[in-house]
N, C-alpha and C positions, 0 to 999 in steps of 0.2 A: 412657797418656793417649790419649783419642780424638782423631783428626785433626779439624781445624776443619770440614772438609766433611762428615765422618760425623756430627759433632755437629749441624751444620746440618740434615742430612737427618732426624736423629732429631727435631729441634725442628719441622721442617716438618710432620711427620705427627702429632706429639703435641699441637701447638697446638689442633687441632680436637677434643680430647677432654677438656677441662676440665669437670668436673661442675658442673651448675647447683646453686645452693644448695638448691633445693627437691627435688632428686632423692631425697633420703633419705626423703621423705614418701610415696613410692610403693612398692608391693610388686610383685613379679614374678608373683604367684599370685592367681588368682580361685577361691575355694572355692564348693562347692555351697551355695546359699542366699544368696550375695553377688551384687551387681550392679555393673557398671561403667556409669557414666552420663557425660553430657557434662561436660567439664572434668576428668575423672579419667583416669588412665593406668596401665597396667602398664609397669614399667620392668625390663628384664633386669638380673640381679644385677651385671653388669659395667658397667651404665649405657649400653651402646652402642645398644640398641633400645628403642622405645616402641610400645605398642599403645593406640590410643584413637580418638576421632572427629576428623575433619578436614573442612574445607570446600574445595571447588574447583568452578569452573564454575557454571552456573545453568540453570534450567529455566523454561519458560513455564507459567504456571498460570492457568487460566480466562481464556485469551486475552491479557490485557494485563499481568498481574501476573508479575514475574520473581522467582523464589525460588532461594536457593542450594541446591546439592546437598551433602548430608552423607554421609560414608562412614566405615566402620570399617576401620582398616588399621594396618599396622606401618610405621614409618619410623625413620631414623637419629636418635637422640636428641640427639647432640652435634655434628652437622654443621649449620652455619648455613644452608646451602642445603637447604630442605625436600625430602627425597627419600623417596618412598614405595616400599617393596619388596614389599608384599602388600596386597591389598584384598579384604575379605570380600564386600561387597555391590556389587561393581563395576558390575553391570548392573541394580541396583535401588536407586538412590540414595534417601536420605531427603530429601524436599523439605519443608523447614520454614524459616520466617524465622530461627529460632534453636532449637537443641536444648534440651530441658528434661529433667526427671527422668522423663518418661513413656517415653523411649527408653532401653532398658536391655539390656546384654549379661549373660546369666546362664548358669550351667551346670546342666543338668537332671540328674535322678537317673539317667537311662539313658545318660549320657555325651555328651549333645549340647550344643554351644554354640548358644545361641539369642539372636538379636537381635529384640526384640519392642517394639511400641508398645502400652503398657498402656492408653492412653486408648481406642484403637480395638480393642484386644485382637487385633491382627493381627501375624502373624509376618513380619518383613522378610527375615530370612535365618537359616539354621541350617546346621549341619554335616551334616544329613540322616541320616547313618549314625551311630548310637550303638551301644552294646553291649547289644542287646536280650535277649541270653541271660543276662545277669547284671545285678544291680542292686547299687548301693553308695551309701552316703551320704558316701563319702570321695573323691569325684571332684574333681579340680582342673584348672584351665587354667593352664599355666605358660609364660611367655615366656622362652625359653632364651637363653643368651648368644650363640648363633649366629643369632638372629632367628627361630627356629622356634617357633611357637605350638603347644603340645602339650597335649592332653587325656589325662590319665592317672589311674590309681588311686594316690592318695597313699601308700597303704600298700605298694604294689608299683610303683614308678616305671617299671620296665621294661615294665609292661603299658600300652602306648600304644593308646588307643582312636581317636584321630584326631590328625593333625598337619598344619600348613599347608604343610610341605615336600612333602606328597603332593598338594597343590592349588595349585601356583604360579600366579601371574597373568602378569606380563610380565618378572619378574626372578628370576634364580637367585642366591642368596647362597652363599658358600663353605660346603660341607657340604650344600647343597640338591641336588635331583636332578631329572633329566628322563629319562623312560623309561616303564615300565609295570609293573603288578602282574600276574604271570602267573596268579594264582589268581582275583582278582576282576575282572580285565580293566580296572582303572582305569588311565587314561593320565595320566602326569605331563607335561603339555605346557605350552608357553608360548604365550600369545595377546597380541599387541601391544595397547596401549591405543589409544583412538580418536584422540587428538591430545595436544598438550603439556599440556593442562589437564583433559582428560576421561579418567578411568581406565577407562571402560567398554570392553568388548571391541571390538577393531579388526578389521582385515582379514587380518592375517597370523598364521600359526601356525608353531611349531617343535616337531617331535615325532619320536619314533622311527619310522623307516621300516618299515611293516609288511611290505613286500616284500623287504627285505634286512636281515639281522641286523647289529647293531652299527653302524648307520648312521643319521644324522639328516638331516632335510630341512626347509628353509624353504619354505612353501607358502601359497597362498591358502586361507584357512580354508573348510572345508566343500566343497572341490573336490579334484580330483586334480591341480591345476596346481602343479607344483614348480618353483621358480626357483633353488634352491641345494641342493646335496647335499654332505655332508661327506666322502663316501667311507667305507669300512669302517674300523673300529678295528683297528690292527695291534699293539696292546699298549702303545704309547707315545703315538700320536696318530692322527688320522684321515688317511687317505691323500691326501685333497684339501686338507688343512690342515696341511702339514708344519711351518709356523711355530709350531704349538702346542708343539713340543718345545723351542723357545727362549723360552717365556714366562718373563719375568723375575720375575713376582710370584706365580704360581700353577702348580700341577701338576694335570692332569686324570687321572681314573681311571674306567674302565668296570667296573661291579660287576654280576656275574651270580650269582644264587643260584637255589634251586629255587622261590622265591617271587617274586623281582623281577629285573629287568634295567634298569640306569639308568646315566647319566653323572653324575659329580659332580666337584668340584674343591676344592682346599684352598690357602690362601696359605702361602708360605714363612715369612712374618713376620706375627705377629698384630697388630702395630702398623699394618700396611698395610690400608687399606680399599678394597676393589675389588668390583665387581658385574658380572655378565653379564646382558644384557637383550635382548629383542626389541623394538626401538623402533617407534614408530608409522609410520616410513618403511619398515619391513620389513627393516631391517638388524640383524643380530646383532652386538652390540658388547660390548667389555669396557671399563669405565670405572674410573679410578683417582682417588681423592680426594686433591688436593694442597692442603694447608692454606695454603701460601704464596700460592697463586692464589685460594684460597677458591672453588674450582670443581672440577668433574669433568673429567679429561682422558681422551680416548679413546686407548687403546693397542692396540686390535684391532678390526677390522671385517670382516664377510663378508656378502654378496659384496663384492669390492673396488669394483666399479662400481655406483653407486646405481641406474642405469637398468636394471640386470639384475633388480631387484626387479619382480615382475609388476605392471603397471598402476599404478606408484607415483605417476604424475601424474594418473590419472583419464582418463575418456573425452575424445576429441577434443583431445588434447595431444601434444606432441612432447618427449621427454626427451633431454637432451644432457649427458653427464658432463663435458664440457669447457666448459660455459657457465654463466654466472650471470645470471639464475636458471636452475636446472637444468630446470625445467618451464615451457613456454610453451604458449599456446593455438595451435591450428592457425589458419591464415589464415581470416578470416571468423567466428571464434569469440571469445568473451570469457569470463573466469573466472565460473563460476556463483556461487560464494560466496567473495568476497575475505576475509571474516572467517575462514572455515575454513582457507583457504590460509595465512593468517598464523599459524595454530596448527599448521601442518604436516599438515593433513588435506585432501588433494586428491582424495578419492574422488569428489567431485561433478564434478571436471574442468571442462570448458568447455561453453558452450551457443552455439547459432547466433545471429548478429546478425540474419540475415534468414531467414525460413521458406522452405523449398523451394517452387517453383511447383507441383509435383505434390501437395504437402501442402495447398496452398490450394484447388486445384481438381482433384480426382482424376478428374473426368470428361474432363479434357483428354487427348486421345490422344497428343499430342507435347509433351513437357516442354521448356521453355526453359532449364532448369537447365544449368549448364556445369561444367567441371572445372578444378581448379587442381592443378598437379603439385608434389609434395614429393619432392625427390631424395635419394638416398643415405640411405635409412632402412631399419630393420628393419620389415617389414610388420606390420600389426595382427594380433592374435590371432583365431583362429577364421575363417579364410578359407573360402569356398565355391568349390571348383574347378568351372568350367564346361566340359563336354565339347563337342567339335566346334565350337569357336570359333577359327577359324584366324588371325584378324588382330586387331591392337590396336583398329582402328576398330569391328569387330563386338563386341569386348569392351565398348567404351564404350557401344554401342547397347543391349547386354544390360542394362547397369546403368541406362541412362536409362529403359528400358521398365518397370523395377521401382521403384515409388515408395519402397520400403523400402531400396533400395540407396543407401549413403552414400559408396561409394568402390570403385575397382577398380585392378587392376594386371595387367600383361601381361608375362610373362617366360618365356623359353625355350619359347615356344609354348603356355604355359598361361595361361588367363584366370582370374583370381581376383576375386571380388566380395565385398563385406561388407555386411551388413544390420544396421541399428541402430548402436550405439556403436562407435567405432574406439578400441581400447585397446592399450596396450603398444607404442606406436610409439617407436622410438629413432633419434636422428639420429647418423649416422656421419660421421667426418671422411674426406674423400677424394672421388673422383669417381665418378659413376655408372658401373656396369659393372665396377668393381674393388672397390667397397665399398658394399654396400647396393643397394636396389631403388628404383623410382619408384612412389609412391602417387599416384593421381589422386583428389583430394578433390572431392566433389560440393558445389557452392555454388549459391545462387540467382542468377539473371541480374542482379537488381538489386544484388547484392553486388559483382559484377564491374563493373557500370555505375558504382557509386559510386567504385570505384578509378579508372576512366577519367576521371570528372569531377574527382576529386581530382588526378589526374595532370596534367590540362590546367591546373588552377589553379596547381599547382606549377611547371609549365613556364613559364607567364606570369610568375609571381613570379621564377622562376629567370633568365629572360631579362633582366628589369629589374635584378635584383640583380647579374647577371653584367656588365651594361653599366656599372653604377656601380662595380664592382670592377676593371674593366679597367685603369684608370689606376693603382690601388693595386698590382695585380699587376706592372705594368710597373716601378713604382718598386722593388718588392721584388726583382725580377730584377736590376735595376741594382746594388742593394746587394749581392746575392749574388755577382755578378761581381767586384765590388770586393774582397769578402772572399776569394774564391778566388784573385784575383791576388796579394793580400797573402800568402796561405798559400804560393803558389808561390815568392814572393820569399824567404820564410823557409826553404823547402826548398832553395833554391839555395845557402844558406850553413849547412849542418848542423853545421859545425865550430865555430860561434860559440855554444857551450853555456856557460851560466853557472850556477853552483850556485844551486838554488832557482828556476831560470828556468821550471819547469814542463815539460810534455810538448810536444815539438816535432813538427811535421809534416815528414817527409822525402819527397823525390821518389824514385821507383824507380831512376832513373839514378844518383842520389847513393849509394844503398845498393849498387847493382851495382858501382860504382867502389870503394866502401869495402871490399867483401868480395872484391875481385878476381874479379868475376863469380861469386860464391858458390862459391869453389873449396875453402875449408877448412871441412869439415863437423865440427861439434863433437858433434852428436848428432841424434836424431830422436824423434818421438812420433806419436801418433795423428792429429794434425792438420797435420803438416808437419815441417820440419827446422830445425836451428839452425846458423848459420854464423858464423865469426869474421870480424870486420872492424876496420879502423883508420880513424879520421877524420883529417882534414887536420891537426888539432892533436895527433895521435899518441895520442888517447884510444882504448883498445881497447873494442870493443863486441861484443855477441852479437846477431845478427839472426835472429829467429824468423820463418820464412816459413809462412804458413797456406795450405793448398791452397784452391782456389776453391770447395770444396764448401760447401753451405748451412750444414752444422753447423760448419765451420771459421769461417765468417763470424759465426755466433752466438757462438763462443768468442772471436773477435777483439773484438767489441763488449763482451762480458762482462769481458775482461781490461782493456780501456781504461778502462771505467767503474769497475772495482773498484780498481785500484792506480794509476790515473793521478795522483791527487792526494794519496796517502798516502805518508808517509816514515817509515821506522823502520830502525834499524841491522840488524835481523834480517829485513827484507823486501827482496827484490831491487828495485832501482831501475829504473823504466821511464823511459827517456830520451826515446823518441819512437815514432812509428808512420808507416807508409806506407799510403795508401789510394788507389790509382790503378786505375781500371777493375776488373779482377778480381784485382789484386795486393793482398794483405793481409799486412803485416809489422809486427812489433813489435821495437823496438830497446831492448835492456837493457844495463846495465853488465856487462862481461865478468867472469866468475868464473874465476880462474886454476886453481883446484883442482877444477873441475867439480862433479859431484853426489855426494852422500854415498854412494850405492850403489856407486860406483866404488872407494871405499876400504874398504867393509865386505865386499863379496862378490867382488871381482875381484883377481886376483893382480897386475894391472898398476897398481893404486892404491897409495897410501902407507899403511903400517900405522899406524893411529892409536893413540897410547898412551891410557891410561885418563883422564888429566887432560884431554886434548883432547876425548875422547868426552863427558866429563861437561860440559865447557863448551859443546859442541855441543848436548847435551840441554837445557841451561838456555837457550841462545839460541833454539832452536826454540820452547820453551815461552813465552819472552818475546814472540816474534813472533806466535804464536797468541793470547796474552793481549791484545796490542794490537789485533788484528783483532776479537776478541770483545767487548772491554770498553772500548776507548778511541776507536774511530772513531765518526763521527756515526751511522752505521748499523752494527749488528752484522754482520760479514762472516764467513760460514761458508765455509771453504776447500773442503771436500768431497772433497779428493783429497790428503791428507797422506800422503806416502810418501818413502822415501830418494831416489828419482829426482827429486823436486820440492824437495829441500833442496840448495841450491848453497853452495859454500865459497869464500871469497875467499883471498887469498894468506896470511892469518894463520889460516886455517881457521875464520873466523867464519861461522856458518851464516846463510843467507838463504833464506826461503821464496819459492818461485817457482811459476809456472804457475797462474794464477787463472782459467783458462778455464771451470772448473766451479763457480766460487764463487757463493754465494747471499747476497744482501743482505736483512737482516731489520730493519725499522724498530723503534726502541726501544719503540714502543707495542705490539709483538707479542711473544709469548713463544715462538712456534714457527712453522714454515712448512711447507706441504705442497708437495712437489716430487717430480719423477721421480727414480728411483734413479740415482746417479752415483758415480763413484769407481773404485777398483781392488779386485778380489777379494783377500781376505786382510787388508784394512784397513777393511772395511765394518762399521759398527756394526749390531747386530741389528735396530734399528728401521727400517733401510732395507728389510730383508726383509719385515717385517710391513706395510709400506706406510703407516705412520702419519706424522703431521706430525713434523718433526725440529727439533732445537735445535742450538746450537753443540757439544753434547755428542757429536755424531758425530765432530767433529774431535778431541775428547779421547780417544775410543776409538782412532782411527787413530794418535794420538800415542803411546798406550800400546803399540801394536804396534811402532811405529818404535823406541821406547825399548828394548823387548826385543831388537830386532835390533842396536841400538847396543851393548848389553851383551854379546850372544853372538857377534856377527859372522856370524850365519847368518840365512837367510830363515825366516819363520814359516809359509810355505806348507805345506799338508798333503802336497804332493808330497815334501817334504823330511823327512817323519816318519822317525824311527829305530825300530828294533824292540827290544822288551824282552820276551823270552819270546814269548808268543802275541799280545801287544797292542802295536799301534803307538802311539807317543807323540807327540802334537802338541806342538811345543815350548812354546807359551804355557801349555799345561796342565802340562807338565813343570816350567816355571819357577815356576808357582804352587805346585805340590806341593813342589819343593825349597825354596822360600822358607819355607813353613810348617814344613818339617822342619829349617830352619836351615842348609841346605847351599847357600848362594848361590855359593860358590867354584866349584862344578861347572858353573855357568851361564855363567861368564866365557869370552870368546873365548880359546881355548888359545894363540893366537899373540901375545897381549898380552905386552909386555915392559916392564921398568922397574917403578917403584914403583906399587902399586895400593892405593888407599884403600878398604878393605873396608867401612867405614861408609857411604861414598858408594855403593858397589855395592849394599849392602842397602837403602839409602834409594831408589835408583833402581828396584830390583826391586819394592819395596812400592808406589811410585808407579805403576809400569807395571801392576801387578795391580789397583790401585784404578781405573785408567783404563779397563781392559777389562772391568769389571763389566757384566753383561748389562743391568742396569737403569741408565738414564741418571741416575736420582736418586741412585745410590750413587757415581757418578763425580764427581771434584772439578772445579772450574773450572780453567782454565789459569792464572789468577792464583794460585790456591791451590797449584798444582803448582810454580810459580816459588818461592813462599815455602818450600815443603818442601825443594826441591832446594838452595836457598841456605842452608838450615839455620836459617831464622827460626822455624819451627814443627816440632814432632815429628809423626811419622806412625805410626799403629798398624798391626798386622798385618791385611792384608785377608783377606776370606773367599775360598774357592775359587770362581771364577766357574762357576756351574752350566752355562752354555751350553757351556763347554769340555768338560765331561763328556759333554754330549749329542752333540757333534760325533763322538765316537768310540763312542757308545753305552754309555758308562760309567754305571752306576747308582749308584755310591757314590763319595764323595770319597776320594782316596787318603790 
């Protein structure tokens, strides 16, 4: 029986593939003498792809008349979100109010596909190259199951005269290719589309690097400007993109023959729909279709920083990866075309609000233009270095004397000026001198004058507003003082704790007294130490002190906001906190049996029997399920490991340390955040830099479950040797499980009765949890159901990523 979560995964992807009732009316083949017209389609035999005419965008015709643009292309036939993967006439749209039978796609006798307007007798598009050395009346155009449009000899299908995979647009489908034909010189390159609705050729290209073998570059088309390089192919992945080896959905392959060299890729599962594309923003992306979301999810992107794409925001803009919106106009400039920007086409950039004085009157000897400084930036492209300019003042004067100069910079004794557009400026975080340079932007004097006038008006308004608010501010201060006094009163009596009374504010002196001046240390972590304490009513507490570092303060706020108001038997209870000057402390209920790692990996801990371990596994799962599914916001713990699982006097597990937790509103499916957690428990999606879900906790739980079963660390450092090959324990566990030998995976120190059915169930659950694809992993609620015996679980597949870790090419 398939487990419920595997069945769910299967359904999520299969729901998008129900065939329309009319699909059977279409063929996948166009014969010589036949024509494809508007309203007709070729459908691949598996029903996955369609070839036909579609409409998007519009064009101005004869001044005021706006007509739609029509294109011939290939798209996914059964995905409700219209997604085009290839366009024939991308740079020559058909501009008609509506298509009629005059526009036809036909196959000529010499093997050419031709798109022609029979009314004007004009050719709109053709494959150009046919087989001119041979003629045949048996030429066909076939839309293959992989989305490749192939012109071939019907009597000899292996004889291909032309195929769309040799002429990609902005998308590579599985089985497609990017590279070159060594014989003809034809390049199989990607060219981004113009914007989100216009499929015509955009600014960015991805192609085989002519200067280095087996390496690809993203670049500005028709230039030598490269903004991303993959590094060379090492047989498994590109050296600058090691995360390729951990791709959960597809495997890449570099093919080299006497005729061709190209990169291609294939999916592990034909039911999965994924594409790679060069987007209009210059980013190379891999997208995955998720039927449950009815949308494409991005699972890979390069380069990681969008602002590393050359001139992604256009001229006279500043790009900031850490801001929304990412692109803003420089001071004194406004967006040239808001409509284009809304479509993700920012090539036009920004234009001046006020014309430079020297542009108005070039006869003026001295310009009144002035300069505005932009700090901590990557300087614009194409600087002109000026020799023999010893000071920054003289550098400014050089720029002022040149009416074409739009900006200057002076750094390390070098004067640089720019003429014309300023492009590729990126804002850095940090201070000048340690990160980035200063760009001096040339502006009209009247632009600066308008700021001064505006500043005066704001100052007058501010004074009046400030006067009117003074009494209100005074009132607020009084209220705050009262609140603070009440809090201090509460801190003076920390022992008066009532069940359900909420989180209390403690004073530093109170906690110092309760811990006997922090004398009994229970443990320590990256942000501070934990001390044992006793309140006046004899309640035992654990006081976690956070060092005064900024990162510790951030963790402090995160932990308070995350678990301050939630209660669950498998979550550690936060009793209170202390926040005085630079003192940051958290007060928890004390866990007599410390953390789980002390009992699994240290000789000083208690040897846990199997029954206790299994109950601990279920308890951890219930705690995570509560965080993920039952709180107002989904809480992703982000650091599930034995050190963060505390055990009470009855060995009931309680999840602790929420300093790295991430809250996700129920209206969102995933969240983009910086990598956090502990090596050995990190899910693969952390490494690829994509947005995460609660499934990162599921992966970590699977690793912890393997450690509970075996009583050993999963770290690669602890690999054992088997012949010439080291065996990473999770990989060994998956292999032994498939072979039916779970007995050998158990902690050899285990004593007493062992329920082997529970052991096998736990092993299966662990291996499902550590699947490299988050979509194969169960939810924590499903884990609880399986471990409690409410549902059955099937045998999981071998996680491919585990094989990759040790360079294994085949499953054991």
